[in-house]
C-alpha positions as CSV (number, residue, x, y, z in Angstrom):
1,X,-28.7,13.4,44.8
2,X,-25.4,14.7,45.9
3,X,-25.0,18.4,46.8
4,X,-21.5,19.9,46.5
5,X,-19.9,23.3,46.4
6,X,-17.4,23.9,43.6
7,X,-14.9,26.8,44.2
8,X,-12.8,28.2,41.3
9,X,-9.9,30.6,41.6
10,X,-9.3,32.1,38.2
11,X,-7.0,35.0,39.2
12,X,-5.6,37.0,42.0
13,X,-8.5,37.7,44.5
14,X,-11.0,36.2,42.1
15,X,-13.0,33.4,43.6
16,X,-16.2,31.9,42.1
17,X,-18.4,29.6,44.2
18,X,-21.1,27.3,42.8
19,X,-23.6,25.1,44.6
20,X,-24.3,22.0,42.4
21,X,-26.7,19.0,42.7
22,X,-25.5,15.9,40.9
23,X,-26.8,12.3,40.7
24,X,-25.5,9.8,43.3
25,X,-22.3,8.1,42.2
26,X,-21.0,11.3,40.4
27,X,-17.3,12.0,40.2
28,X,-15.4,15.3,40.2
29,X,-15.2,15.4,36.4
30,X,-19.0,15.4,36.3
31,X,-19.1,18.6,38.4
32,X,-16.6,20.3,36.1
33,X,-18.8,19.3,33.1
34,X,-21.8,20.8,34.7
35,X,-20.0,24.2,34.8
36,X,-19.2,23.9,31.1
37,X,-22.9,23.2,30.4
38,X,-23.7,26.5,32.3
39,X,-21.4,28.3,29.9
40,X,-18.9,29.0,32.7
41,X,-15.7,29.5,30.8
42,X,-13.4,26.6,31.8
43,X,-10.5,26.4,29.3
44,X,-9.2,22.9,28.7
45,X,-5.8,23.8,30.1
46,X,-7.4,25.0,33.3
47,X,-7.4,21.5,34.7
48,X,-3.8,21.2,33.8
49,X,-2.6,24.5,35.3
50,X,-4.9,24.3,38.4
51,X,-4.9,21.8,41.2
52,X,-8.0,19.9,42.3
53,X,-8.8,19.6,46.0
54,X,-11.6,18.1,48.0
55,X,-11.8,19.8,51.4
56,X,-8.2,20.9,51.2
57,X,-6.8,17.5,50.2
58,X,-5.6,16.9,46.6
59,X,-7.9,14.7,44.5
60,X,-8.3,13.4,41.0
61,X,-11.1,14.0,38.4
62,X,-12.1,10.4,39.0
63,X,-12.8,10.8,42.7
64,X,-16.3,9.9,43.8
65,X,-18.3,12.7,45.3
66,X,-20.1,12.6,48.6
67,X,-22.9,14.8,49.8
68,X,-21.5,18.1,51.2
69,X,-18.1,17.9,49.4
70,X,-16.3,21.1,48.6
71,X,-14.3,20.8,45.4
72,X,-11.7,23.5,44.9
73,X,-9.9,24.3,41.6
74,X,-7.0,26.4,42.7
75,X,-4.1,28.1,41.0
76,X,-0.5,27.2,41.8
77,X,1.2,29.5,44.4
78,X,3.8,31.9,42.8
79,X,5.7,31.8,46.1
80,X,5.2,30.4,49.5
81,X,3.2,32.4,52.0
82,X,6.2,32.3,54.4
83,X,8.4,33.8,51.7
84,X,5.8,36.5,50.9
85,X,5.6,37.5,54.6
86,X,9.4,37.7,54.9
87,X,9.6,40.0,51.8
88,X,6.8,42.2,53.1
89,X,8.5,42.5,56.5
90,X,11.8,43.3,54.8
91,X,10.3,46.1,52.7
92,X,7.8,47.6,55.2
93,X,9.8,47.1,58.4
94,X,8.5,46.1,61.8
95,X,6.3,49.2,62.4
96,X,4.1,48.8,59.3
97,X,3.8,45.0,58.9
98,X,0.9,43.0,60.2
99,X,0.6,42.4,63.9
100,X,3.2,45.0,64.7
101,X,1.2,47.9,63.1
102,X,0.1,50.5,65.6
């Protein structure tokens, strides 16, 4: 048996985490099918609009799973974190932003 963790981000600040046991020689696609069998709402377009990662590295649905893998189904970023910080800093100013807040 292979034990994995599957993490799904469906929206802003919405993260679902599932611990799944699969037969040896399973692939990422098998893990996604298990969620469907649990009646977890995974629309077909979700795999087209979300990115698949295994421990932070992009993977494919055909990738073989290993014991302890963490599969992440993540949304695309709307803007880069760097750009977001710069915008926040510009609107809030130095005194109210992050590390400079007193």
